[in-house]
C-alpha positions in Angstrom: 43.7 128.7 147.3 45.8 131.9 146.9 46.8 135.0 148.6 46.2 138.1 146.5 48.2 141.1 147.5 46.6 144.4 146.3 49.3 147.1 146.2 47.1 149.6 144.5 43.3 149.4 143.7 43.5 152.5 141.5 46.4 151.3 139.5 45.4 147.7 139.4 48.6 146.5 140.9 48.4 143.1 142.5 50.3 139.9 142.9 48.7 136.4 143.2 50.6 133.8 145.3 49.2 130.3 144.9 49.1 128.5 148.2 47.0 125.3 147.9 45.3 124.2 144.6 42.7 122.1 146.7 41.8 125.0 149.1 38.4 126.7 148.5 39.2 130.3 149.6 41.2 133.3 148.6 42.7 135.9 151.0 43.0 139.5 149.7 45.5 141.7 151.5 44.7 145.4 150.8 48.0 147.2 151.3 46.5 150.6 150.4 43.4 150.3 152.5 42.1 153.6 154.0 40.7 151.7 156.9 43.5 150.0 158.9 41.2 147.1 160.3 39.7 146.3 156.9 42.9 145.2 155.2 42.0 141.5 154.8 39.2 139.9 152.9 38.3 136.2 152.8 36.4 135.0 149.9 35.4 131.7 148.1 35.9 131.1 144.4 32.5 132.1 143.4 33.0 135.6 144.9 36.6 135.7 143.5 35.3 135.2 140.0 32.5 137.7 140.4 32.3 140.8 138.1 32.7 143.0 141.2 36.1 141.5 142.4 37.4 141.1 138.8 36.5 144.6 137.8 37.1 146.6 141.0 40.1 144.9 142.6 41.9 143.4 139.8 41.0 145.6 136.8 39.9 142.6 134.6 37.1 143.6 132.3 36.4 143.6 128.5 37.6 147.0 127.3 35.5 146.7 124.2 32.4 146.6 126.4 33.2 149.0 129.2 34.8 152.4 129.7 36.3 153.1 133.0 34.8 156.6 133.9 35.9 157.0 137.6 38.9 155.4 139.1 40.0 155.9 142.7 41.0 153.8 145.6 37.4 154.0 147.0 35.3 153.7 143.8 35.3 152.7 140.2 32.5 153.5 137.8 32.2 151.8 134.5 30.0 152.8 131.5 28.7 150.2 129.1 29.6 151.1 125.6 26.5 149.6 123.9 
């Protein structure tokens, strides 16, 4: 479906390049990966839309519901505001 280039997980810097609307997979290219051989992730649409991918990789979350407590390249910790 698309290639997602992640420039910085910590800063939430990414670029989505659509490839084929009919395709069922996304390719993530992690430019700032600490592990050289783990720079690419292949996932389907269900995984792409998951809370983990949206919150950790893309920084897409409801800021009225969550506080970002820890933000690093290796981990993000969110606190529920309720």
